[in-house]
Steps between C-alpha positions, in 0.01 A plus 500: 500500500530408130622798301611588149831354387623853442462574870769391748248339741308279252341184646547659845875433498710754681774683316755268641358221283682419181341712226626256241258241638212735426619567147537129436150431631361776282653344188381156604143601569484709181258733673560800723380504858366846566309662780187281511157618390232348723249299299439188705406141416748271677496362854751365754414233754654259751486123513410382751292805593439357847625221720584377849860446606693428819745742655855396413399344168549641150247526221509615137288778353498531121423821312294468181396752236189494282574723200130546416535372144778744414871444442721645772879516516591623851382486861604683812404332826506678837366310800434583863476251789502512880862448616375416849331186370684411179854497366628427153706181493558505123406797277454302176469142399335264256400566142413838347408644160742786570801465271703796623502632855562871454517567875606211720268437793566732793327433830504609863384279784514808720267718292296213359551577130620326185536639146613370163466592131514270200396468140483294181600591144249621243234383408458447876266249664122458507386277787232460762735339755858608441729405787712803588686356799468291814602637841571282803378648829572384854231534767652652814199593716139384529201697377333600176718686253482620140721564199395782266608660174601864536357768271839530328463153345457505120426279200617663175344442161716407202384805303811721467340738755556303820128522582422381852204261468484385864151553641459250782732363766431195711573455868640208695360429848662230714441357847806411707480269801732362765573137402340234721734363764704197397648470847388599851212746522629843610320771694606825666364665812658833408414502129192277467385626156742448211309754289528779757781747571633538855728754664615239752851401388546221756318204342441169676429178311362169623430176316343164556694190588375170370554173680836349417669831402843530658649820352415823328699724269385854429616827348377860479574715195343704220492217247141373447634162389775474762609156610650411843816293509515146635654602833278443801387798709364267770150376572350823640197646320536875562752761395511880522693767311566859602568832329404371156530765229205618289377291210364156412652216701449125476538234768577151367490178702528127431491195725707180517324176564662157488825677397331642189446874449151587383356783292534871580226731627519876452349787701496863389524800733468859382689752712472876463623731774551803275227766508367664183713762326507856631243733349400863517131589542372807317213730591266640237469794450791565744613440858386854590152554372159646572333185363313323776528154336849470348601185312794281605684307227752222574663199332784256568622149415624188678774283353416161654155419633332788320291793616185411695324818616532854640374643828458869584420717797519874559593676823399854593830654613370854538551453874662230715161410643367416157814306414435262789156426357628326188252303290513136395654371179257437216570288191501726194596507133673777309391767427311551826281800577525601865180573694413866548764659724482806717752780488826381653810286453488126442746212473405243238642152581500234227611141544571267206473127585645212303357147495735386775371764742798736477409866475658830405369822657524842337357830622395831349402822673216711368349829612141605441459878516194726463410593145485874592674742740476445876630688802656373821708626792816412305402696193321468168470155342465459122530170309664339801763774541498709818611860464592653843317821583812715466569353158134535407503872590825555307351328197179700547699825528695416186174424321349832615810693390499331163127562469547868590777537246285330242204730577723810491642397167156419370371841620797677342448315174131591512577868550746495215245338271233753602742790446577370155129481423444860622797626301364329192157659554660844547697456179179415315323803652785727390474362151121553496545857631761584239276360227202700626704821508609446138142450388386820681782698344407374153135595557597855610710548188209399279264750669741788454 
């Protein structure tokens, strides 16, 4: 993130970066880079934006900026790519209008990210096709893949405010294919589709033998452009491997004819024996509920082949008889609303499948109880909780005692209030009587 020079993390550099570099860049640019104000006119795009490449080869993708008719003085580029299909061979190369790289390119072929920050001195640059940088990618697996700009990418205007004028971001979409065989044609009875994942980790490879071929040399590794040595493995046309670890593996073979080694053919196998990650299903509103159609929520991930689908079934475990009558698995998506259930206990079983057919099973128990109070031989049932009869009577007795005490207190309070009212009335009557007696006495005195 590009920040003000007065802040320790300007241009997205961590505090460990040399602050003097930032001060020097600030003096050079003659304009402060502050927290950007979003206005928006510029665009970022890739060249080429699409293409077809062979696995094992490298190709260059250039990043261009269109400043939208305005002068800009800094860019921050953050890209995301699929590390299962692409790797960065070289983070930067070729020409660029960037004069000072504020943050050297940092990339991860594990996470599939690359970031860099650069700028030019004031008055900046106004261009419709400014080359920011060129990245060299290596294709490592077949399929369609894309490279995208993250939302944190920025193009800053040369306006002393660091206004972010980036409004549109392009996208690169590329098709990656297994290169055509240059040597013997390879096929596999155990892993017939090179685009599919398998949990079988004992691959078998076979290849054709042309007339006049006397020897073969082959190798098996995780290098898409691997090359067998010139030592003969014999003239057989089948080989098997066992206990191969998870990942992308390549079989390479070449033939010798007339004492000359020919081209190399490659064959990809995808092996995944690891099930999806563990997960914990949740029940909405809760695992003990009066709701007849609770909702089950679940989610997980898979590191290699990727998540394919979920299956769910529910088993009535209220009694052993019901438990034996378990239902079939049904493919579902999260969140999933269960069908209307009767009162009882159920075991929810969820299986997460990856694209190689491995699955992870997790379970969750739920209990459906009556919405009101019910009675049974064991006692009183309320909201799924059974109160034994002896406990019920004790609770009832305590309630009656408390109620009696409350009523006695209420009656006593009532009597006290009534007594106070009567006393007040009597006091008023005494006052009226005394007043009447004084008036009578005054009248008698007048008559005399």
